[in-house]
C-alpha positions in Angstrom: 0.0 0.0 0.0 1.3 3.4 -0.9 1.9 6.2 1.6 0.5 9.7 0.8 2.6 12.4 -0.6 4.5 14.6 1.8 5.1 18.2 1.0 7.0 20.2 3.6 8.0 23.8 3.7 10.4 25.7 6.0 9.9 29.3 7.1 13.0 31.4 7.6 13.4 33.4 10.8 11.3 31.1 13.0 14.2 29.1 14.5 14.8 31.6 17.3 11.1 31.6 18.2 11.0 27.8 18.2 14.0 27.7 20.6 12.4 30.2 23.0 9.0 28.5 22.8 10.3 25.0 23.7 9.2 24.2 27.2 7.2 27.4 27.4 3.7 27.7 28.7 0.3 26.9 27.3 -0.3 30.4 25.9 2.6 30.0 23.4 1.4 26.5 22.5 -2.2 27.8 22.0 -0.8 30.6 19.7 1.1 28.0 17.6 -2.1 25.9 17.4 -4.2 28.9 16.3 -1.6 29.8 13.6 -1.6 26.2 12.3 -5.4 26.3 12.2 -5.3 29.6 10.3 -2.9 28.0 7.8 -5.1 25.0 7.4 -8.1 27.2 6.8 -6.1 29.0 4.1 -6.1 25.8 2.0 -9.2 24.0 3.3 -12.0 26.3 4.3 -14.3 23.4 5.3 -14.2 19.7 4.6 -14.1 19.2 0.8 -13.9 22.9 0.1 -11.2 25.6 -0.4 -8.4 26.2 -2.8 -6.9 22.7 -2.6 -10.2 21.0 -3.2 -11.0 23.4 -6.1 -7.6 22.6 -7.7 -8.0 18.8 -7.3 -8.5 17.0 -10.6 -12.1 15.8 -10.8 -13.4 12.5 -12.2 -15.8 11.5 -9.5 -15.2 14.4 -7.0 -14.5 12.0 -4.2 -10.8 13.1 -3.9 -11.7 16.8 -3.6 -14.6 16.1 -1.2 -12.2 14.2 1.2 -9.9 17.2 1.7 -9.4 18.0 5.4 -6.8 19.5 7.6 -5.8 18.2 11.1 -3.4 19.4 13.8 -1.2 16.4 14.8 1.1 15.8 17.7 1.1 16.9 21.3 1.3 20.5 22.5 5.1 20.5 22.3 5.3 19.0 18.8 2.3 20.3 16.8 2.2 20.0 13.0 -0.4 20.6 10.4 -1.5 17.8 8.0 -3.7 18.4 5.0 -5.1 15.2 3.7 -7.2 13.9 0.9 -8.3 10.6 2.2 -10.2 9.0 -0.7 -9.1 5.4 -1.2 -9.3 2.9 -4.0 -11.4 -0.3 -3.7 -8.2 -2.0 -2.6 -7.6 0.5 0.2 -4.8 2.7 -1.4 -4.9 6.5 -1.1 -5.5 7.3 -4.7 -4.6 11.0 -4.4 -1.0 9.8 -4.2 -1.3 8.3 -7.7 -2.8 11.6 -9.0 -0.1 13.7 -7.5 2.9 11.4 -8.0 1.7 9.6 -11.2 2.1 5.9 -11.8 4.4 3.7 -13.9 3.0 1.4 -16.6 1.5 -1.7 -14.9 -1.0 -4.5 -15.4 -4.3 -4.5 -13.4 -5.3 -8.0 -12.4 -8.4 -9.2 -10.4 -7.9 -9.8 -6.6 -10.8 -11.9 -5.5 -12.2 -13.0 -8.8 -11.1 -14.9 -11.8 -11.6 -12.1 -14.2 -12.1 -8.3 -14.3 -15.6 -7.1 -15.1 -16.3 -3.6 -16.3 -18.0 -1.5 -18.9 -16.4 0.7 -21.5 -18.6 3.1 -23.5 -21.6 0.9 -22.7 -20.0 -2.4 -23.7 -19.5 -5.1 -21.1 -15.9 -6.3 -20.8 -14.4 -9.4 -19.1 -10.6 -9.6 -18.9 -7.9 -11.5 -17.1 -5.8 -8.4 -16.9 -5.6 -4.9 -18.3 -2.4 -3.1 -19.3 -2.4 0.4 -17.9 0.1 2.9 -19.6 0.7 4.8 -16.4 -0.1 8.4 -15.7 2.0 11.6 -15.4 2.3 13.3 -12.0 0.0 16.2 -11.4 1.5 18.4 -8.6 -1.6 20.5 -8.1 -0.9 20.6 -4.4 2.4 22.4 -4.9 0.8 24.9 -7.3 -1.9 25.7 -4.6 0.8 26.2 -2.0 2.7 28.5 -4.2 -0.4 30.6 -4.9 -1.0 31.0 -1.1 2.5 31.2 0.2 2.2 34.9 1.0 -0.8 34.2 3.2 1.2 31.6 5.1 4.1 33.9 5.5 1.8 36.6 6.9 0.3 34.1 9.4 3.8 33.0 10.5 5.1 36.6 10.8 2.0 37.5 12.9 2.7 34.5 15.2 6.3 35.5 15.5 5.4 39.1 16.5 2.9 37.8 19.1 5.4 35.3 20.6 8.1 38.0 20.7 5.7 40.5 22.4 4.7 37.8 24.9 8.3 36.7 25.6 9.4 40.3 26.1 6.6 40.7 28.7 4.8 43.5 26.8 1.6 41.6 25.7 -0.3 38.4 25.2 -0.4 36.1 22.2 
């Protein structure tokens, strides 16, 4: 079974804040959590909606409709994950195949003697089907590039709030 695509980014200038925030109190952790949620909402306004879902290639719409974001990890190791959880009948996350492409391969039946499907209204039975493979479609990277300035603004705002809090002149 294939793992999902991972797309990470690094923001410059946040290392010092991360060092200062380690082991800090709940207010900083809450501020980080709120910033991660703001970033998540930048890409996924509600389940199945937002810029990422809108840019997702559509055949059935299930991949776009499964778009969510989730904050993972404990309070000291929070991270944002944006997922598209649609699966194939065999249980693989098929968004991975859309984003990363596939190599040429043969599709064979798992629990039956033959494949059974319809092509342009004609019923087809086959022992296997050669699939030519697909090219990668990095739509997720394009969406991130289009919204990178918004993410930078959220991170800068968080940095300012943490700096103000750590200097004792305000809250996050």
